[in-house]
N, C-alpha and C positions, 0 to 999 in steps of 0.2 A: 751324806758326802755331799761335797760341792765343787761348782768348776768355775773358771771364770770367762766372761764374753769379752772377745776379742774384737778390736776395731772394725772387723769385718763381719763379726754378728755370728762367729763362730766358737764352739766351745769344744772340748774334748773330751770326750765320754772317759770316765776312768776304767781304766784295766779291770778290775772287779764284776762292774758293772757289765761290759763289754763282754767279761766270760758268761757270766750270768744269762745273758740274752743270747748267747751263740750268736752274737756279730762280730765281723771283723771288717778289714777294708774292702770296698764295692758294696759291702750289705746294702742295704734301703733299710730305712725305718720310717717309721709316720708318727708324728705328734697327734695325741687325741685330748679332748678336755672331758676331763671325766667330770661327774654329777654334780661333786664338789667343788667344783674350778679349778681344780689341781690339773697341769699339766704333764700326761704318762707320754713314755717311749715305748713304742712297739717296735719289733721286728716285723718286717714284711714277709711274707713267705712266698717262697718263689712261684708255689703254685697260686698264693693270692692275684700274682702278678699276669697270670696267664690267664685265668677266669676272669679277670676285668675286660678282658679284651674279645676272649673268646664268643661272644656272642657278635661279634662284626666279623668273625669267619664266613669265607665264601659270599659276603655280599656286595665285595668289589666287581666293577665289569671288568672285560677287558681293554686295557687301555692304548694308547698307542706304542707303537715298537719306537724305539731309538733314531733309527733311518726316517720316520715319519715326524717325528719331533721336530728332528735337526732341519729336516725338509720344509717345516712349516716358519719356522725359525729362518731360513733363509729366505722365506716370501716364495716357495718354490712349488706351494701346495695349495 
């Protein structure tokens, strides 16, 4: 199966491939280089996306409130 790259660098993934991978509008995919040098299209599991950022959960400190930011921006702080 083949497809053509547009001037913007976009390609249309053939319907048969989309169906096989279970991807649709809004789906995210990764392009990975296989050991043999081929590029492989892999659907990104929504769980994988969450787990990528799970390690950061709870590490952010309490930031400034909107009112504090606005006061600082206006030179009132």
